[in-house]
C-alpha positions in Angstrom: -131.5 -132.4 -2.7 -131.6 -130.7 -6.1 -130.6 -132.7 -9.1 -128.4 -130.4 -11.2 -128.2 -131.2 -14.9 -124.7 -130.6 -16.2 -123.6 -131.0 -19.8 -122.0 -134.3 -20.6 -119.3 -132.4 -22.6 -115.7 -133.2 -21.7 -112.7 -131.0 -22.5 -115.0 -127.9 -22.4 -114.2 -124.3 -21.8 -116.4 -123.1 -18.9 -117.0 -119.6 -17.5 -117.5 -119.5 -13.7 -118.7 -116.9 -11.2 -117.9 -117.9 -7.6 -118.8 -115.7 -4.6 -118.1 -115.4 -0.9 -121.1 -115.7 1.4 -120.4 -112.2 2.6 -120.8 -110.1 -0.5 -119.4 -107.0 1.3 -116.2 -108.7 2.2 -112.7 -108.1 0.7 -111.4 -111.4 1.8 -110.4 -112.6 -1.7 -108.1 -109.7 -2.4 -106.8 -109.6 1.2 -105.9 -113.3 1.0 -104.9 -113.4 -2.7 -101.8 -115.5 -1.9 -103.9 -118.1 -0.1 -106.3 -118.2 -3.1 -103.4 -118.6 -5.6 -101.9 -121.4 -3.5 -105.3 -123.2 -3.3 -105.6 -123.0 -7.1 -102.0 -124.1 -7.7 -102.4 -127.2 -5.4 -105.6 -128.1 -7.1 -104.2 -127.7 -10.6 -101.2 -129.9 -9.6 -103.6 -132.6 -8.4 -106.3 -132.2 -11.1 -105.0 -130.3 -14.1 -107.0 -127.7 -16.0 -106.2 -124.7 -18.1 -107.0 -121.1 -17.3 -107.9 -118.8 -20.1 -109.0 -115.9 -17.9 -109.3 -115.1 -14.2 -110.2 -112.0 -12.3 -110.4 -111.8 -8.5 -112.5 -109.1 -7.0 -112.9 -108.5 -3.2 -115.9 -110.7 -2.7 -116.2 -112.8 -5.9 -114.3 -114.0 -8.9 -114.8 -114.9 -12.6 -112.8 -117.3 -14.6 -112.7 -119.4 -17.7 -111.3 -122.9 -17.3 -110.3 -125.3 -20.1 -110.8 -128.9 -18.9 -108.8 -131.8 -20.3 -110.3 -134.0 -22.9 -112.3 -136.8 -21.2 -112.7 -134.8 -18.0 -115.7 -132.9 -16.8 -115.2 -132.9 -13.0 -115.0 -129.2 -12.2 -117.2 -129.6 -9.1 -114.4 -131.5 -7.3 -111.9 -128.9 -8.4 -114.1 -126.1 -6.9 -114.6 -128.0 -3.7 -110.9 -128.4 -3.3 -110.1 -124.8 -4.1 -112.8 -123.5 -1.7 -111.7 -125.8 1.1 -108.0 -125.2 0.7 -108.6 -121.4 0.7 -110.8 -121.6 3.8 -108.5 -123.8 5.9 -106.7 -121.7 8.5 -109.1 -118.7 8.2 -111.0 -117.8 11.3 -114.6 -119.0 11.5 -117.0 -116.2 11.2 -120.7 -116.0 11.7 -122.3 -119.1 10.1 -125.8 -120.1 9.2 -127.0 -123.1 11.1 -127.1 -125.1 7.8 -123.4 -124.4 7.3 -122.5 -125.5 10.8 -124.5 -128.7 10.5 -122.5 -129.7 7.4 -119.2 -128.7 9.0 -118.8 -125.8 6.6 -117.0 -122.6 7.5 -119.6 -120.5 5.8 -117.0 -118.4 3.9 -118.2 -119.3 0.4 -121.6 -119.3 -1.2 -122.5 -123.0 -1.6 -123.2 -122.8 -5.3 -121.5 -121.1 -8.2 -122.6 -120.1 -11.7 -121.2 -122.0 -14.6 -121.7 -121.5 -18.4 -120.3 -123.9 -21.0 -118.9 -121.7 -23.7 -120.5 -122.5 -27.1 -118.2 -120.9 -29.6 -115.5 -118.4 -30.2 -117.8 -115.4 -29.9 -119.2 -116.7 -26.6 -115.6 -117.3 -25.4 -114.5 -113.7 -26.4 -117.6 -112.1 -24.7 -116.9 -113.9 -21.4 -113.1 -113.2 -21.6 -113.9 -109.4 -22.0 -116.5 -109.7 -19.2 -113.7 -111.0 -16.9 -111.4 -108.2 -17.8 -113.9 -105.4 -17.6 -115.5 -106.5 -14.3 -113.3 -104.4 -12.0 -114.3 -101.3 -14.0 -118.0 -102.2 -13.8 -117.6 -102.5 -10.0 -115.9 -99.1 -9.8 -112.6 -100.5 -8.5 -110.5 -99.0 -11.3 -110.9 -96.8 -14.3 -109.2 -99.2 -16.8 -109.1 -103.0 -16.8 -105.2 -102.9 -16.9 -105.2 -101.1 -13.6 -106.6 -104.0 -11.7 -103.8 -106.2 -10.3 -105.8 -109.4 -9.8 -106.6 -110.0 -13.5 -105.4 -112.3 -16.3 -105.4 -109.3 -18.6 -101.8 -108.9 -17.6 -101.0 -112.3 -19.1 -101.3 -111.1 -22.7 
């Protein structure tokens, strides 16, 4: 099993990219209420701040702000993914997913980047907001309904 090295920083702002196993799917936007509920339940149980979030059909990007003294984002992602997946029909799965009792909806891993400074934060915030335009889903970031750009 790989031994991932994660920063020991607590209370960090972290940028994430999390994707479905089927990168051609539109499950995240079709089931946006399910995703929102999974995030809400997880935040109630293990609080964290959200500085940015954008949900695209098959992946999402977000910036979380963890509480001081807390760096346990892997558990939070595990809870969000499992809560979202519960109740969805089981699709085609790789043997490795079935052996672990996984539904095979999500890619196992996600990309994380601990934001270093204000410039890094701003760049990743803009990345979240512009991503639907980059994917050809809308002409302007403000036109995408599943984005924190509407929070400002």
